[in-house]
C-alpha positions as CSV (number, residue, x, y, z in Angstrom):
1,X,81.6,113.8,106.3
2,X,79.2,111.6,104.3
3,X,78.0,112.8,100.9
4,X,74.4,111.7,101.6
5,X,72.6,110.7,104.7
6,X,69.3,108.9,104.2
7,X,67.2,108.8,107.3
8,X,63.8,107.7,108.4
9,X,63.6,104.9,105.9
10,X,63.0,101.2,105.9
11,X,65.1,98.5,104.2
12,X,64.6,94.8,103.5
13,X,67.1,93.1,105.8
14,X,67.3,89.6,107.3
15,X,64.0,88.6,105.7
16,X,62.0,91.6,107.1
17,X,61.4,95.3,106.7
18,X,63.5,97.2,109.3
19,X,63.9,100.9,110.1
20,X,67.3,102.1,109.1
21,X,69.6,105.0,108.1
22,X,72.1,104.9,105.3
23,X,75.4,106.8,104.8
24,X,76.9,107.2,101.4
25,X,80.4,108.4,100.6
26,X,82.3,108.6,97.3
27,X,79.5,106.8,95.6
28,X,79.5,103.8,97.9
29,X,77.3,102.7,100.8
30,X,79.5,103.1,103.8
31,X,77.2,102.4,106.7
32,X,73.8,101.0,107.4
33,X,72.3,101.2,110.9
34,X,70.0,103.2,113.2
35,X,70.2,106.6,114.9
36,X,73.4,107.8,113.4
37,X,75.0,110.8,115.1
38,X,76.2,112.7,112.0
39,X,77.2,116.3,112.6
40,X,76.7,117.2,109.0
41,X,76.5,115.9,105.4
42,X,76.3,117.3,101.9
43,X,72.7,116.1,101.6
44,X,70.2,114.7,104.0
45,X,67.2,112.8,102.6
46,X,64.4,112.3,105.0
47,X,62.5,109.3,103.4
48,X,59.5,109.9,105.6
49,X,59.2,106.2,106.3
50,X,59.4,105.2,102.6
51,X,61.4,102.1,101.5
52,X,65.0,102.3,100.3
53,X,65.7,99.4,97.9
54,X,68.4,98.5,95.4
55,X,67.9,100.3,92.1
56,X,66.9,98.1,89.2
57,X,69.3,96.6,86.7
58,X,67.8,96.1,83.2
59,X,69.9,93.7,81.2
60,X,67.9,94.0,78.0
61,X,67.3,97.4,76.4
62,X,67.4,98.7,72.9
63,X,68.3,102.4,73.1
64,X,68.4,102.6,69.2
65,X,71.5,104.7,68.9
66,X,73.3,104.8,66.5
67,X,71.0,104.8,63.5
68,X,67.5,105.1,64.9
69,X,67.5,108.2,67.0
70,X,64.0,109.2,66.0
71,X,62.8,106.3,68.2
72,X,65.3,106.8,71.1
73,X,68.8,107.8,72.0
74,X,71.2,107.2,74.8
75,X,70.1,110.4,76.7
76,X,66.3,109.9,76.4
77,X,66.5,106.2,77.0
78,X,68.7,106.6,80.1
79,X,66.4,109.4,81.4
80,X,63.5,107.0,81.0
81,X,65.5,104.4,83.0
82,X,66.3,106.8,85.8
83,X,62.7,108.0,86.1
84,X,61.6,104.4,86.5
85,X,64.2,103.4,89.1
86,X,66.8,101.7,86.8
87,X,70.4,102.7,87.5
88,X,72.2,100.2,85.2
89,X,71.3,99.0,81.7
90,X,72.7,96.6,79.1
91,X,72.2,97.7,75.5
92,X,71.6,95.2,72.7
93,X,73.5,95.1,69.4
94,X,70.8,95.5,66.7
95,X,71.4,99.1,66.0
96,X,72.4,100.7,62.6
97,X,75.1,99.6,62.1
98,X,74.9,96.6,64.4
99,X,77.6,96.2,67.1
100,X,79.6,93.5,65.5
101,X,83.2,94.7,65.3
102,X,85.7,97.1,66.8
103,X,84.5,100.1,64.7
104,X,80.8,99.7,65.5
105,X,81.5,99.0,69.2
106,X,83.7,102.1,69.6
107,X,81.1,104.2,67.8
108,X,78.3,103.1,70.2
109,X,80.6,103.4,73.3
110,X,81.4,107.0,72.4
111,X,77.8,107.9,72.0
112,X,76.8,106.2,75.3
113,X,79.7,107.9,77.2
114,X,78.6,111.3,75.9
115,X,74.9,110.9,76.7
116,X,73.9,108.2,79.2
117,X,73.0,109.4,82.7
118,X,72.9,105.8,84.0
119,X,75.7,103.2,84.1
120,X,75.7,100.8,81.2
121,X,77.1,97.7,79.5
122,X,77.1,97.0,75.8
123,X,76.5,93.6,74.2
124,X,78.2,92.4,71.1
125,X,76.3,91.2,68.1
126,X,76.6,87.7,66.6
127,X,76.0,87.2,62.9
128,X,78.6,85.7,60.6
129,X,81.3,87.5,62.5
130,X,82.7,84.6,64.5
131,X,86.3,85.8,64.0
132,X,85.3,89.2,65.5
133,X,84.0,87.9,68.8
134,X,87.4,87.7,70.5
135,X,88.0,91.3,69.5
136,X,84.7,92.4,70.9
137,X,85.2,90.5,74.2
138,X,88.6,92.1,74.7
139,X,87.1,95.6,74.0
140,X,84.7,95.1,76.9
141,X,81.3,93.8,75.7
142,X,79.2,92.6,78.6
143,X,77.9,89.5,76.8
144,X,77.1,88.3,73.3
145,X,73.6,88.6,71.9
146,X,70.8,88.6,72.0
147,X,71.6,85.9,69.5
148,X,68.6,85.7,67.2
149,X,67.5,82.1,66.3
150,X,64.6,83.5,64.3
151,X,63.8,86.7,62.3
152,X,63.3,89.8,64.4
153,X,63.9,93.6,64.4
154,X,67.3,94.3,62.9
155,X,67.7,91.2,60.8
156,X,70.5,89.6,62.9
157,X,69.0,86.1,62.9
158,X,71.5,83.3,62.2
159,X,71.2,79.7,61.0
160,X,71.8,76.6,63.1
161,X,75.3,76.0,62.0
162,X,76.4,79.5,62.8
163,X,74.6,79.4,66.1
164,X,76.6,76.3,67.2
165,X,79.9,77.9,65.9
166,X,79.2,81.1,67.9
167,X,78.4,79.2,71.1
168,X,81.6,77.2,70.7
169,X,83.6,80.4,70.4
170,X,81.8,82.1,73.3
171,X,82.6,79.1,75.4
172,X,86.3,79.3,74.4
173,X,86.4,83.0,75.4
174,X,84.7,82.2,78.7
175,X,82.0,84.7,77.9
176,X,78.2,84.7,78.2
177,X,75.8,84.0,75.3
178,X,72.3,85.6,75.5
179,X,69.7,83.9,73.3
180,X,66.5,84.9,71.6
181,X,64.9,81.5,71.3
182,X,62.3,81.1,68.5
183,X,62.3,78.4,65.8
184,X,62.7,80.1,62.4
185,X,61.7,77.1,60.3
186,X,58.5,76.8,62.3
187,X,57.8,80.5,62.0
188,X,58.2,80.4,58.2
189,X,55.9,77.4,58.0
190,X,53.2,79.1,60.1
191,X,53.6,82.3,58.1
192,X,52.7,80.4,54.9
193,X,49.9,78.5,56.6
194,X,48.4,81.7,57.9
195,X,48.9,83.9,54.8
196,X,45.2,84.8,54.7
197,X,44.9,85.7,58.4
198,X,44.3,89.4,58.7
199,X,43.6,89.6,62.4
200,X,45.8,91.2,65.0
201,X,46.0,87.8,66.7
202,X,47.9,86.6,63.6
203,X,51.2,87.5,65.2
204,X,50.6,85.2,68.2
205,X,49.6,82.5,65.9
206,X,52.5,82.8,63.5
207,X,54.9,82.4,66.5
208,X,53.0,79.9,68.7
209,X,54.1,78.5,72.0
210,X,55.8,75.6,70.2
211,X,57.9,78.0,68.2
212,X,59.7,79.1,71.4
213,X,59.6,75.7,73.0
214,X,61.4,74.1,70.1
215,X,64.1,76.7,70.0
216,X,64.7,76.5,73.8
217,X,65.0,72.7,73.6
218,X,67.6,73.0,70.8
219,X,69.5,75.6,72.7
220,X,69.5,73.7,75.9
221,X,71.0,70.7,74.1
222,X,73.8,72.8,72.7
223,X,74.4,74.5,76.0
224,X,74.8,71.1,77.6
225,X,77.0,69.7,74.7
226,X,79.3,72.7,74.7
227,X,79.2,73.5,78.4
228,X,78.8,77.2,77.5
229,X,77.3,79.8,79.9
230,X,74.1,81.1,78.5
231,X,71.1,83.3,79.2
232,X,67.6,83.1,77.7
233,X,66.0,86.4,76.9
234,X,62.3,87.0,77.4
235,X,60.9,83.5,78.1
236,X,57.2,83.7,77.4
237,X,55.6,80.2,77.4
238,X,54.4,77.5,79.7
239,X,56.4,74.9,77.8
240,X,59.7,76.8,78.0
241,X,59.3,77.4,81.7
242,X,58.7,73.7,82.2
243,X,61.9,72.8,80.3
244,X,64.0,75.3,82.2
245,X,62.6,74.1,85.6
246,X,63.4,70.5,84.7
247,X,67.0,71.3,83.7
248,X,67.6,73.4,86.8
249,X,66.2,70.7,89.0
250,X,68.5,68.1,87.4
251,X,71.5,70.3,87.9
252,X,70.6,70.9,91.6
253,X,70.1,67.2,92.1
254,X,73.5,66.5,90.8
255,X,75.0,69.3,92.9
256,X,76.0,71.3,89.8
257,X,75.6,75.0,89.1
258,X,73.2,75.6,86.2
259,X,74.9,76.7,83.0
260,X,72.1,79.1,82.1
261,X,69.8,81.8,83.5
262,X,66.7,83.3,82.0
263,X,64.5,86.5,82.1
264,X,60.9,87.4,81.6
265,X,59.7,90.7,80.3
266,X,56.9,92.7,82.0
267,X,54.8,92.7,78.8
268,X,54.7,88.9,79.1
269,X,53.8,89.0,82.8
270,X,51.1,91.7,82.7
271,X,49.7,91.6,79.1
272,X,48.1,88.7,77.2
273,X,46.3,87.7,74.0
274,X,43.2,89.3,75.5
275,X,45.0,92.7,75.0
276,X,45.2,92.4,71.2
277,X,41.8,94.1,70.7
278,X,43.0,97.1,72.8
279,X,46.5,97.3,71.6
280,X,46.1,96.3,68.0
281,X,49.5,96.5,66.2
282,X,51.0,98.3,69.2
283,X,51.0,94.9,70.9
284,X,53.3,93.4,68.4
285,X,56.6,92.1,69.9
286,X,58.8,89.0,69.7
287,X,58.0,86.6,71.3
288,X,54.4,87.6,71.0
289,X,51.6,88.1,73.5
290,X,50.6,84.8,75.1
291,X,47.5,83.2,76.7
292,X,46.6,83.0,80.4
293,X,48.1,79.6,81.1
294,X,51.5,80.9,80.0
295,X,51.2,84.0,82.1
296,X,50.4,81.9,85.2
297,X,53.4,79.7,84.5
298,X,55.7,82.8,84.2
299,X,54.5,84.2,87.5
300,X,55.0,80.9,89.2
301,X,58.4,80.6,87.6
302,X,59.4,84.0,88.9
303,X,58.2,83.1,92.4
304,X,59.9,79.7,92.7
305,X,63.2,80.8,91.2
306,X,62.9,79.1,87.8
307,X,63.0,82.5,86.1
308,X,66.0,84.4,87.4
309,X,65.2,88.0,86.5
310,X,62.9,90.5,84.9
311,X,64.2,92.6,82.0
312,X,62.2,95.1,80.0
313,X,63.3,94.4,76.4
314,X,62.7,98.1,76.0
315,X,62.3,98.4,72.2
316,X,60.7,101.7,71.3
317,X,59.1,102.6,68.0
318,X,57.1,105.8,67.2
319,X,53.3,105.7,67.1
320,X,53.4,106.4,63.4
321,X,55.5,103.3,62.8
322,X,53.3,101.0,64.9
323,X,49.9,102.2,63.7
324,X,49.9,100.2,60.5
325,X,49.0,96.7,59.4
326,X,50.1,94.0,61.9
327,X,52.2,92.3,59.3
328,X,54.4,95.3,58.5
329,X,54.4,97.0,61.9
330,X,57.8,96.7,63.6
331,X,58.1,94.4,66.7
332,X,58.8,95.9,70.1
333,X,57.3,98.0,72.9
334,X,58.9,100.6,75.3
335,X,59.3,99.4,78.9
336,X,62.4,100.5,80.7
337,X,60.6,103.2,82.7
338,X,57.7,101.0,83.7
339,X,59.6,97.8,84.7
340,X,60.3,98.6,88.4
341,X,56.9,100.5,88.9
342,X,55.0,97.5,87.6
343,X,57.0,95.0,89.7
344,X,56.5,97.2,92.8
345,X,52.8,97.3,92.1
346,X,52.9,93.5,91.8
347,X,54.4,93.3,95.3
348,X,51.6,95.6,96.6
349,X,49.1,93.2,95.0
350,X,50.7,90.1,96.5
351,X,51.7,88.7,93.1
352,X,55.2,88.1,94.5
353,X,57.0,89.0,97.7
354,X,59.3,92.0,98.1
355,X,62.2,89.7,98.7
356,X,61.8,88.0,95.4
357,X,61.2,91.3,93.6
358,X,64.6,92.5,94.9
359,X,66.3,89.3,93.7
360,X,64.9,89.4,90.2
361,X,65.4,93.1,89.5
362,X,68.9,93.7,91.1
363,X,70.8,90.9,92.7
364,X,70.3,88.1,90.2
365,X,70.9,90.3,87.1
366,X,74.1,91.6,88.7
367,X,75.4,88.1,89.4
368,X,74.5,86.6,86.1
369,X,76.2,89.4,84.1
370,X,79.2,89.9,86.3
371,X,78.1,93.3,87.5
372,X,78.3,92.3,91.1
373,X,82.1,92.3,90.7
374,X,81.8,96.0,89.9
375,X,79.7,96.9,92.9
376,X,76.3,96.5,91.5
377,X,73.1,94.8,92.7
378,X,73.0,95.0,96.5
379,X,72.1,97.4,99.3
380,X,75.2,96.5,101.3
381,X,78.2,98.3,102.7
382,X,80.9,98.5,100.0
383,X,78.5,98.4,97.1
384,X,77.6,101.2,94.8
385,X,74.9,103.5,96.2
386,X,72.5,102.6,93.3
387,X,69.2,103.0,95.2
388,X,65.6,104.0,94.9
389,X,63.3,105.5,97.6
390,X,59.7,104.5,97.0
391,X,56.4,104.6,98.9
392,X,54.6,101.4,98.1
393,X,51.3,102.9,99.1
394,X,51.5,105.4,96.2
395,X,49.8,103.4,93.5
396,X,49.1,105.5,90.4
397,X,48.1,104.8,86.8
398,X,50.7,104.7,84.1
399,X,50.3,107.5,81.6
400,X,52.3,107.9,78.4
401,X,52.4,111.7,78.9
402,X,54.5,111.3,82.0
403,X,57.1,109.0,80.5
404,X,60.5,110.0,79.0
405,X,61.0,107.7,76.1
406,X,60.8,109.2,72.6
407,X,58.3,106.5,71.7
408,X,55.5,108.6,73.2
409,X,53.2,105.7,74.1
410,X,53.1,102.7,76.4
411,X,51.3,99.3,76.2
412,X,50.7,99.6,79.9
413,X,48.5,102.8,79.7
414,X,46.3,103.0,82.8
415,X,47.8,100.1,84.7
416,X,48.7,100.5,88.3
417,X,52.3,101.3,89.1
418,X,54.5,102.6,92.0
419,X,57.1,105.1,90.7
420,X,60.2,106.0,92.7
421,X,60.5,109.3,94.5
422,X,64.3,109.2,94.2
423,X,66.7,107.3,92.1
424,X,70.4,107.3,93.1
425,X,73.3,106.2,90.9
426,X,76.7,105.8,92.6
427,X,75.5,108.1,95.3
428,X,74.2,110.8,93.0
429,X,70.5,111.7,92.9
430,X,69.6,111.4,89.2
431,X,65.8,111.5,89.7
432,X,64.0,113.4,92.3
433,X,60.3,114.3,92.7
434,X,59.3,113.8,89.0
435,X,62.4,115.5,87.5
436,X,65.7,114.4,86.0
437,X,68.7,115.7,88.0
438,X,71.7,114.6,86.0
439,X,74.0,115.7,83.3
440,X,74.4,113.9,80.0
441,X,77.4,111.6,80.0
442,X,77.6,111.0,83.8
443,X,76.9,107.3,83.2
444,X,79.8,104.9,83.6
445,X,80.7,102.2,81.1
446,X,80.9,98.8,82.9
447,X,83.5,96.8,81.1
448,X,82.9,93.1,80.6
449,X,85.1,90.3,81.8
450,X,87.2,90.2,78.6
451,X,89.1,93.4,79.5
452,X,90.3,91.8,82.7
453,X,91.5,88.7,80.8
454,X,93.4,91.0,78.5
455,X,95.2,92.5,81.5
456,X,96.0,89.0,82.8
457,X,97.4,88.0,79.4
458,X,99.6,91.1,79.3
459,X,101.0,90.3,82.8
460,X,101.7,86.7,81.8
461,X,103.4,87.9,78.6
462,X,105.7,90.2,80.5
463,X,106.6,87.5,83.0
464,X,107.4,85.2,80.0
465,X,109.6,87.8,78.4
466,X,107.4,88.4,75.4
467,X,107.3,91.7,73.6
């Protein structure tokens, strides 16, 4: 008897929307077809003709725990994810303390296991801790970074020498480096040049397009030199998209697999420098808001496959923290709950096709971060039943009062969105009809590839007769 029988739904299959039914058993998708004759099941969901799609995978969240739980914690952050159709997240290391060694990793892992209602990975921080990266990899971090090439929230930025040393060690481990690409030298020069600028636009000017482009260029050179797998966080500029497109084209022409992937954040797709007047210091994030030419390039890059995925860079701060002078306001905006709804609305508005939306919110993130090996990212038999049921006709405005983050506000206030009616995680309904339906701590830790290498090493040691 199946645990869940989803009927009267539509799925995207063989390049078209098709009527289907889905059977779920022991957390996995066991059958997809039409007109099942099922005598009984624990739960029947009549989708009423709505779509069933893979749930989102957000590879870039800052759930702020430990150390900053006034802004967010693993429970509130994961509830926000579930309500927005995200069933898997990867948390970043710039907490207090940062996740840079065994003690801090195990501290965060314990908190997440006790509180998260969605499945999760944890990234390891990169500072001056090169000798700790192997330890973190063996403990199960998903990837390393985001590695900050310039100053940002948390103060984990590193110099060029340490950056190259870190990438070399990550290559040796066979791990993945995730990179926050901004040029610190250029940022400091612009900060001095604009010291008398008191406008909100100051933040976009102090980190201009060239600041990201310069850092991406340097990082691409190192990636090629060291042959290390890498991922660029939150690309935001026309120039960076152009460089990435060129590198991917050259790799394809030489019949090689590209060494790197990249993401874009919804706030760089759907907000621009025109929003500074409305958002004021609430629009401060790194990289900053960009102009219309960059937004067009990002959308095109998402559509043509240059940009591999969308990730929220969910970085909540309280209103009281943000409502200050632009120079002292912390950088970051909440976004995990609005990622999928904004992307679904973009499909409705023909900004990108449904097929590409599925690729950039589930399949590509799973593949890039090794989560497909753990059953994530596809609506297929044998994969985890991480699903959303959504009616694309149900456009509604985003309102902060309906969201679940502790931040209590959103930069997307009033914008069109399509929220899920159901979110399923491993065959469990964790969000249904505007309410959380899950216990704290049900989320599963998704171990990174280093733990599997450790098992292989132990087996090899036993065969060799080592103690």
